[in-house]
C-alpha positions as protocol buffer text, in pm:
chain_id: "A"
residue {
  index: 1
  type: MET
  ca { x: 3959 y: -3810 z: -1865 }
}
residue {
  index: 2
  type: ALA
  ca { x: 3921 y: -4176 z: -1757 }
}
residue {
  index: 3
  type: ILE
  ca { x: 3741 y: -4315 z: -1456 }
}
residue {
  index: 4
  type: ASN
  ca { x: 3810 y: -4663 z: -1316 }
}
residue {
  index: 5
  type: ILE
  ca { x: 3556 y: -4799 z: -1057 }
}
residue {
  index: 6
  type: GLY
  ca { x: 3594 y: -5119 z: -884 }
}
residue {
  index: 7
  type: GLN
  ca { x: 3642 y: -5321 z: -552 }
}
residue {
  index: 8
  type: TRP
  ca { x: 3937 y: -5464 z: -358 }
}
residue {
  index: 9
  type: ALA
  ca { x: 3893 y: -5777 z: -159 }
}
residue {
  index: 10
  type: ILE
  ca { x: 4140 y: -5759 z: 126 }
}
residue {
  index: 11
  type: ALA
  ca { x: 4251 y: -6049 z: 347 }
}
residue {
  index: 12
  type: GLY
  ca { x: 4570 y: -6002 z: 539 }
}
residue {
  index: 13
  type: THR
  ca { x: 4833 y: -5761 z: 384 }
}
residue {
  index: 14
  type: VAL
  ca { x: 4801 y: -5750 z: -1 }
}
residue {
  index: 15
  type: PRO
  ca { x: 4910 y: -5512 z: -288 }
}
residue {
  index: 16
  type: VAL
  ca { x: 4572 y: -5339 z: -370 }
}
residue {
  index: 17
  type: PHE
  ca { x: 4629 y: -5062 z: -618 }
}
residue {
  index: 18
  type: GLN
  ca { x: 4895 y: -4895 z: -820 }
}
residue {
  index: 19
  type: VAL
  ca { x: 4814 y: -4516 z: -806 }
}
residue {
  index: 20
  type: PRO
  ca { x: 4901 y: -4396 z: -1173 }
}
residue {
  index: 21
  type: PRO
  ca { x: 5165 y: -4138 z: -1236 }
}
residue {
  index: 22
  type: GLY
  ca { x: 5042 y: -3781 z: -1315 }
}
residue {
  index: 23
  type: ALA
  ca { x: 4745 y: -3604 z: -1221 }
}
residue {
  index: 24
  type: CYS
  ca { x: 4453 y: -3819 z: -1069 }
}
residue {
  index: 25
  type: SER
  ca { x: 4209 y: -3832 z: -791 }
}
residue {
  index: 26
  type: VAL
  ca { x: 4142 y: -4149 z: -596 }
}
residue {
  index: 27
  type: THR
  ca { x: 3843 y: -4192 z: -372 }
}
residue {
  index: 28
  type: PHE
  ca { x: 3794 y: -4513 z: -141 }
}
residue {
  index: 29
  type: TYR
  ca { x: 3566 y: -4625 z: 123 }
}
residue {
  index: 30
  type: SER
  ca { x: 3440 y: -4942 z: 268 }
}
residue {
  index: 31
  type: THR
  ca { x: 3081 y: -5073 z: 342 }
}
residue {
  index: 32
  type: VAL
  ca { x: 3183 y: -5259 z: 664 }
}
residue {
  index: 33
  type: ALA
  ca { x: 3263 y: -5117 z: 1002 }
}
residue {
  index: 34
  type: THR
  ca { x: 3571 y: -4893 z: 1045 }
}
residue {
  index: 35
  type: GLY
  ca { x: 3879 y: -5007 z: 1238 }
}
residue {
  index: 36
  type: GLN
  ca { x: 3960 y: -5320 z: 1051 }
}
residue {
  index: 37
  type: LEU
  ca { x: 4108 y: -5190 z: 727 }
}
residue {
  index: 38
  type: TYR
  ca { x: 4418 y: -4983 z: 661 }
}
residue {
  index: 39
  type: LEU
  ca { x: 4615 y: -4852 z: 360 }
}
residue {
  index: 40
  type: GLY
  ca { x: 4971 y: -4768 z: 331 }
}
residue {
  index: 41
  type: MET
  ca { x: 5264 y: -4758 z: 76 }
}
residue {
  index: 42
  type: SER
  ca { x: 5460 y: -5054 z: 208 }
}
residue {
  index: 43
  type: THR
  ca { x: 5415 y: -5417 z: 294 }
}
residue {
  index: 44
  type: ALA
  ca { x: 5485 y: -5316 z: 648 }
}
residue {
  index: 45
  type: VAL
  ca { x: 5159 y: -5135 z: 676 }
}
residue {
  index: 46
  type: THR
  ca { x: 5003 y: -5188 z: 1032 }
}
residue {
  index: 47
  type: ALA
  ca { x: 4705 y: -5046 z: 1215 }
}
residue {
  index: 48
  type: ALA
  ca { x: 4945 y: -4802 z: 1376 }
}
residue {
  index: 49
  type: ASN
  ca { x: 5109 y: -4659 z: 1050 }
}
residue {
  index: 50
  type: GLY
  ca { x: 4834 y: -4716 z: 810 }
}
residue {
  index: 51
  type: TYR
  ca { x: 4541 y: -4496 z: 701 }
}
residue {
  index: 52
  type: ALA
  ca { x: 4219 y: -4630 z: 852 }
}
residue {
  index: 53
  type: VAL
  ca { x: 3966 y: -4693 z: 570 }
}
residue {
  index: 54
  type: SER
  ca { x: 3620 y: -4529 z: 670 }
}
residue {
  index: 55
  type: THR
  ca { x: 3258 y: -4609 z: 567 }
}
residue {
  index: 56
  type: TYR
  ca { x: 3271 y: -4234 z: 439 }
}
residue {
  index: 57
  type: PRO
  ca { x: 3435 y: -4177 z: 92 }
}
residue {
  index: 58
  type: THR
  ca { x: 3790 y: -4038 z: 143 }
}
residue {
  index: 59
  type: THR
  ca { x: 3968 y: -3868 z: -155 }
}
residue {
  index: 60
  type: PHE
  ca { x: 4329 y: -3777 z: -215 }
}
residue {
  index: 61
  type: THR
  ca { x: 4462 y: -3589 z: -525 }
}
residue {
  index: 62
  type: ALA
  ca { x: 4803 y: -3648 z: -703 }
}
residue {
  index: 63
  type: PHE
  ca { x: 4950 y: -3371 z: -928 }
}
residue {
  index: 64
  type: ASN
  ca { x: 5105 y: -3363 z: -1260 }
}
residue {
  index: 65
  type: SER
  ca { x: 5451 y: -3427 z: -1125 }
}
residue {
  index: 66
  type: SER
  ca { x: 5345 y: -3726 z: -924 }
}
residue {
  index: 67
  type: LYS
  ca { x: 5555 y: -4049 z: -1002 }
}
residue {
  index: 68
  type: GLY
  ca { x: 5254 y: -4275 z: -879 }
}
residue {
  index: 69
  type: ALA
  ca { x: 5282 y: -4532 z: -595 }
}
residue {
  index: 70
  type: GLN
  ca { x: 5181 y: -4899 z: -497 }
}
residue {
  index: 71
  type: LEU
  ca { x: 4913 y: -4903 z: -221 }
}
residue {
  index: 72
  type: TYR
  ca { x: 4894 y: -5196 z: 10 }
}
residue {
  index: 73
  type: GLY
  ca { x: 4595 y: -5306 z: 227 }
}
residue {
  index: 74
  type: LEU
  ca { x: 4576 y: -5454 z: 562 }
}
residue {
  index: 75
  type: ASN
  ca { x: 4278 y: -5637 z: 694 }
}
residue {
  index: 76
  type: THR
  ca { x: 4285 y: -5715 z: 1082 }
}
residue {
  index: 77
  type: ALA
  ca { x: 3953 y: -5901 z: 1065 }
}
residue {
  index: 78
  type: ALA
  ca { x: 3917 y: -6275 z: 1043 }
}
residue {
  index: 79
  type: THR
  ca { x: 3722 y: -6239 z: 710 }
}
residue {
  index: 80
  type: THR
  ca { x: 3793 y: -6084 z: 368 }
}
residue {
  index: 81
  type: LEU
  ca { x: 3660 y: -5732 z: 359 }
}
residue {
  index: 82
  type: PRO
  ca { x: 3577 y: -5494 z: 71 }
}
residue {
  index: 83
  type: VAL
  ca { x: 3713 y: -5142 z: -20 }
}
residue {
  index: 84
  type: ASN
  ca { x: 3531 y: -4964 z: -295 }
}
residue {
  index: 85
  type: TYR
  ca { x: 3748 y: -4719 z: -518 }
}
residue {
  index: 86
  type: ILE
  ca { x: 3701 y: -4467 z: -780 }
}
residue {
  index: 87
  type: VAL
  ca { x: 4013 y: -4324 z: -973 }
}
residue {
  index: 88
  type: SER
  ca { x: 3978 y: -4028 z: -1211 }
}
residue {
  index: 89
  type: THR
  ca { x: 4278 y: -3953 z: -1436 }
}
residue {
  index: 90
  type: ASP
  ca { x: 4346 y: -3676 z: -1685 }
}
residue {
  index: 91
  type: SER
  ca { x: 4413 y: -3917 z: -1967 }
}
């Protein structure tokens, strides 16, 4: 098992993370107010189609057959905002 912990600094729309292929668990949250940060699987992520990042930890799990995916972050605030993450993999 490998655990990767860190922080993304999001300003505008940027690629933030490559979800690894195979089984893994990804947890993320922000330490700032909600309603300003969104995650999605395309550079076309918006507040309407993205997943709103909360100040509470949110987790999703990928299974063995997962091919992985690139996540993009959108920040609608005027300043750079942080998103903290923890990724746990089987390898």
